[in-house]
LUMGUTOR-31742 format. One record per residue (C-alpha): residue number from 1; residue in three letters; x, y, z. Coordinates in steps of 0.25 Angstrom, whole numbers, plus 5000, padded with zeros to 4 digits. Example, Ala and Ser with C-alpha at 12.3 -4.5 7.8 and 13.67 -1.06 7.14 Angstrom:
BEGIN
- num/residu/east/north/up
- 1/ALA/5049/4982/5031
- 2/SER/5055/4996/5029
This chain:
BEGIN
- num/residu/east/north/up
- 1/MET/5408/5270/5285
- 2/SER/5401/5281/5295
- 3/ASN/5408/5288/5307
- 4/PHE/5399/5280/5315
- 5/ALA/5406/5267/5311
- 6/LEU/5420/5273/5311
- 7/LEU/5419/5278/5326
- 8/LYS/5421/5266/5335
- 9/LYS/5417/5266/5349
- 10/LYS/5434/5268/5352
- 11/ASP/5433/5280/5344
- 12/LEU/5422/5286/5353
- 13/MET/5431/5284/5366
- 14/LYS/5441/5293/5359
- 15/MET/5432/5305/5359
- 16/ASN/5438/5316/5367
- 17/TYR/5430/5326/5373
- 18/ASN/5437/5340/5375
- 19/ILE/5427/5348/5386
- 20/ALA/5427/5361/5390
- 21/VAL/5423/5365/5405
- 22/LEU/5419/5382/5405
- 23/ASP/5423/5387/5419
- 24/MET/5411/5399/5421
- 25/ASN/5416/5401/5436
- 26/ALA/5423/5413/5435
- 27/GLY/5437/5407/5443
- 28/GLN/5427/5403/5454
- 29/VAL/5431/5388/5461
- 30/ASN/5419/5382/5457
- 31/GLU/5413/5367/5461
- 32/GLY/5406/5367/5447
- 33/MET/5417/5367/5440
- 34/ARG/5425/5356/5448
- 35/CYS/5410/5346/5446
- 36/ILE/5414/5350/5431
- 37/LYS/5426/5346/5428
- 38/LYS/5424/5334/5438
- 39/LEU/5412/5329/5429
- 40/VAL/5422/5334/5415
- 41/GLU/5431/5323/5422
- 42/GLN/5421/5313/5425
- 43/PHE/5417/5313/5410
- 44/LEU/5431/5314/5402
- 45/SER/5437/5302/5414
- 46/GLN/5426/5292/5407
- 47/GLU/5432/5280/5400
- 48/ASP/5426/5283/5386
- 49/ILE/5428/5299/5388
- 50/ASN/5442/5307/5383
- 51/GLY/5445/5321/5384
- 52/GLN/5448/5333/5393
- 53/TYR/5440/5346/5400
- 54/THR/5447/5359/5400
- 55/VAL/5440/5371/5411
- 56/PHE/5437/5385/5404
- 57/ASP/5438/5397/5413
- 58/VAL/5427/5405/5405
- 59/ARG/5423/5416/5415
- 60/LYS/5437/5421/5420
- 61/ALA/5448/5416/5408
- 62/ILE/5439/5416/5397
- 63/GLU/5441/5404/5394
- 64/LEU/5431/5396/5382
- 65/PRO/5435/5384/5376
- 66/ASP/5436/5383/5360
- 67/ILE/5424/5374/5358
- 68/THR/5429/5366/5346
- 69/ASP/5440/5361/5358
- 70/TYR/5430/5356/5366
- 71/ASP/5417/5347/5365
- 72/ILE/5410/5349/5380
- 73/PHE/5409/5360/5389
- 74/ILE/5403/5363/5403
- 75/SER/5402/5378/5406
- 76/SER/5400/5378/5421
- 77/GLY/5393/5388/5431
- 78/GLY/5399/5401/5437
- 79/PRO/5397/5411/5445
- 80/GLY/5391/5426/5443
- 81/ALA/5380/5431/5434
- 82/PRO/5377/5425/5420
- 83/PHE/5375/5437/5412
- 84/VAL/5387/5447/5415
- 85/ALA/5388/5452/5401
- 86/ASP/5402/5459/5402
- 87/GLU/5410/5445/5406
- 88/LYS/5422/5444/5396
- 89/TRP/5419/5428/5397
- 90/GLU/5406/5429/5392
- 91/GLN/5405/5431/5377
- 92/PRO/5417/5420/5377
- 93/PHE/5407/5410/5384
- 94/PHE/5395/5414/5374
- 95/ALA/5403/5412/5362
- 96/PHE/5407/5397/5368
- 97/LEU/5392/5395/5369
- 98/ASP/5388/5399/5356
- 99/ALA/5400/5391/5350
- 100/VAL/5395/5380/5356
- 101/LEU/5381/5381/5351
- 102/ASP/5386/5385/5338
- 103/HIS/5395/5373/5337
- 104/ASN/5384/5365/5341
- 105/GLU/5376/5370/5329
- 106/GLN/5386/5367/5319
- 107/HIS/5394/5355/5322
- 108/GLN/5391/5341/5324
- 109/HIS/5399/5339/5335
- 110/LYS/5393/5346/5346
- 111/LYS/5400/5355/5358
- 112/HIS/5392/5352/5372
- 113/LEU/5391/5363/5383
- 114/PHE/5384/5361/5397
- 115/LEU/5382/5374/5402
- 116/ILE/5381/5375/5419
- 117/CYS/5374/5387/5427
- 118/HIS/5382/5399/5422
- 119/SER/5384/5394/5409
- 120/PHE/5371/5391/5407
- 121/GLN/5364/5403/5410
- 122/LEU/5376/5412/5401
- 123/ALA/5371/5401/5390
- 124/CYS/5355/5405/5392
- 125/LEU/5359/5419/5393
- 126/HIS/5369/5421/5380
- 127/TRP/5359/5411/5373
- 128/ASP/5347/5418/5378
- 129/LEU/5340/5406/5382
- 130/ALA/5334/5411/5395
- 131/LYS/5336/5424/5405
- 132/VAL/5346/5423/5417
- 133/THR/5344/5429/5429
- 134/LYS/5350/5431/5442
- 135/ARG/5341/5424/5452
- 136/LYS/5334/5429/5465
- 137/SER/5344/5420/5474
- 138/THR/5354/5411/5471
- 139/SER/5349/5396/5467
- 140/PHE/5359/5387/5475
- 141/GLY/5360/5372/5480
- 142/VAL/5355/5359/5475
- 143/MET/5343/5364/5466
- 144/PRO/5330/5353/5460
- 145/ILE/5333/5357/5444
- 146/HIS/5320/5352/5436
- 147/LYS/5318/5346/5424
- 148/THR/5311/5352/5412
- 149/LYS/5303/5344/5402
- 150/ASP/5314/5344/5393
- 151/GLY/5324/5341/5405
- 152/LEU/5317/5327/5407
- 153/THR/5322/5323/5394
- 154/GLU/5338/5330/5395
- 155/PRO/5349/5319/5394
- 156/LEU/5357/5326/5405
- 157/PHE/5348/5327/5415
- 158/GLU/5345/5311/5413
- 159/GLY/5346/5303/5428
- 160/LEU/5341/5317/5433
- 161/MET/5330/5318/5442
- 162/ASN/5317/5330/5440
- 163/PRO/5322/5338/5446
- 164/PHE/5336/5335/5448
- 165/PHE/5346/5344/5457
- 166/ALA/5358/5351/5454
- 167/VAL/5366/5363/5461
- 168/ASP/5361/5377/5457
- 169/SER/5369/5388/5461
- 170/ARG/5366/5402/5453
- 171/ASP/5361/5415/5454
- 172/TYR/5355/5416/5440
- 173/GLN/5345/5409/5432
- 174/VAL/5342/5405/5420
- 175/ILE/5327/5410/5419
- 176/LYS/5315/5413/5407
- 177/PRO/5318/5403/5396
- 178/LYS/5319/5410/5380
- 179/TYR/5311/5397/5375
- 180/ASN/5310/5402/5363
- 181/LYS/5323/5404/5361
- 182/LEU/5328/5391/5368
- 183/GLU/5318/5384/5357
- 184/LYS/5326/5390/5346
- 185/PHE/5340/5388/5354
- 186/GLY/5336/5373/5357
- 187/ALA/5337/5373/5370
- 188/LYS/5329/5367/5381
- 189/ILE/5326/5370/5397
- 190/LEU/5329/5357/5405
- 191/CYS/5327/5359/5419
- 192/LYS/5324/5371/5428
- 193/GLU/5326/5375/5442
- 194/LYS/5318/5371/5456
- 195/ILE/5304/5372/5457
- 196/ARG/5300/5384/5465
- 197/PRO/5284/5385/5465
- 198/HIS/5285/5397/5477
- 199/VAL/5295/5406/5469
- 200/ASP/5289/5413/5459
- 201/LEU/5302/5414/5451
- 202/GLU/5305/5407/5437
- 203/ARG/5312/5394/5437
- 204/ALA/5327/5394/5431
- 205/VAL/5330/5387/5418
- 206/MET/5340/5375/5424
- 207/ALA/5345/5370/5411
- 208/ILE/5345/5371/5398
- 209/ARG/5349/5362/5386
- 210/PHE/5353/5372/5374
- 211/SER/5356/5362/5365
- 212/LYS/5360/5347/5364
- 213/GLU/5375/5351/5366
- 214/ILE/5371/5361/5376
- 215/PHE/5368/5360/5391
- 216/GLY/5364/5371/5402
- 217/VAL/5363/5372/5417
- 218/GLN/5358/5382/5427
- 219/PHE/5363/5371/5439
- 220/HIS/5375/5365/5444
- 221/PRO/5376/5350/5439
- 222/GLU/5390/5349/5439
- 223/ALA/5390/5350/5455
- 224/ASP/5393/5337/5462
- 225/SER/5388/5335/5478
- 226/GLU/5404/5332/5483
- 227/GLY/5409/5345/5477
- 228/MET/5396/5353/5481
- 229/LEU/5395/5345/5494
- 230/LYS/5410/5350/5496
- 231/TYR/5408/5367/5492
- 232/PHE/5397/5368/5501
- 233/ASN/5401/5360/5514
- 234/ARG/5412/5370/5514
- 235/GLU/5412/5381/5524
- 236/ASP/5408/5394/5517
- 237/LYS/5401/5387/5507
- 238/LYS/5390/5382/5517
- 239/SER/5390/5396/5523
- 240/GLN/5387/5402/5512
- 241/VAL/5376/5393/5506
- 242/ILE/5369/5394/5521
- 243/GLU/5371/5408/5522
- 244/HIS/5364/5411/5508
- 245/HIS/5355/5398/5506
- 246/GLY/5353/5393/5520
- 247/LYS/5357/5380/5527
- 248/LYS/5345/5371/5523
- 249/LYS/5349/5375/5509
- 250/TYR/5363/5370/5513
- 251/GLN/5360/5357/5518
- 252/ASN/5350/5355/5508
- 253/MET/5360/5357/5498
- 254/LEU/5371/5349/5505
- 255/GLU/5360/5337/5504
- 256/HIS/5358/5338/5490
- 257/LEU/5371/5338/5487
- 258/GLU/5373/5325/5493
- 259/ASP/5360/5320/5487
- 260/GLU/5364/5309/5474
- 261/ASP/5351/5312/5468
- 262/LYS/5354/5326/5467
- 263/ILE/5366/5335/5461
- 264/VAL/5375/5322/5461
- 265/ARG/5366/5317/5453
- 266/THR/5365/5328/5444
- 267/HIS/5381/5329/5443
- 268/ASN/5382/5316/5438
- 269/THR/5372/5317/5428
- 270/MET/5370/5330/5421
- 271/ILE/5387/5334/5416
- 272/PRO/5390/5320/5414
- 273/ALA/5377/5317/5405
- 274/PHE/5382/5332/5395
- 275/LEU/5394/5325/5396
- 276/LYS/5391/5312/5392
- 277/GLN/5380/5318/5384
- 278/ALA/5391/5327/5376
- 279/ALA/5400/5316/5376
- 280/LEU/5391/5307/5367
- 281/SER/5388/5319/5358
- 282/LEU/5402/5321/5354
- 283/LYS/5405/5306/5352
- 284/GLU/5392/5306/5344
- 285/SER/5394/5316/5335
- 286/LYS/5409/5312/5333
- 287/LEU/5402/5301/5326
- 288/LEU/5394/5309/5316
- 289/PRO/5397/5310/5302
- 290/ILE/5405/5324/5300
């Protein structure tokens, strides 16, 4: 009798998912981490899902997960330049990226990784798939993200408009993709930043599917409207945004945060879809003959 016949539905429901959340915020309190943990907790609270998650302080404590102990990884955004080569945590983080990639090339039971903003930039640098540079000015606010041709069929974007909207907060950018290396790697560019016909600058790459199991974005799909509204209604943050970006930008951002078709939809779509896709893949791999 095949492995498929031996495994019943109740056996699938007993699968235990171990999730590692990599905190890249260098000890700084961050709304993104709250949102990531909330999304992971919502995933694990589903009736047919069993599991737990662990947070690793990558940059301050130099904590990295042993990939043999976890099935799913989410690596957060974080402050600072992505190309400071003397940081003690960088080489362990790069070794982690390579370990996930190597494992997936050698095993049928895959590891699934979602990279956000700073983590995404580091992966592009480490795998030498594009150039990462400092922007002329900070990209900040709720921004339109435009799908590429490959992005139109990306499962994690299903249900999102074109363009869709997400929180963008970065001083650096992934540009000048190395298409030969991307093709050899098996990676696809899925979306780019907003169209600016009046600006003679290259549009940044905003998402790459590095492989079937590894996905990265340069924006913040984890951001939720409730937390962002609370955060930017604080007097210190309100003053900071108005000082650097103007009152009109601040008011537009608040309106976008409350719009159900903007960051609310992105928050409810991308990471939940990634977690669901990873769970289904892990269940299927359990059914495969060993």
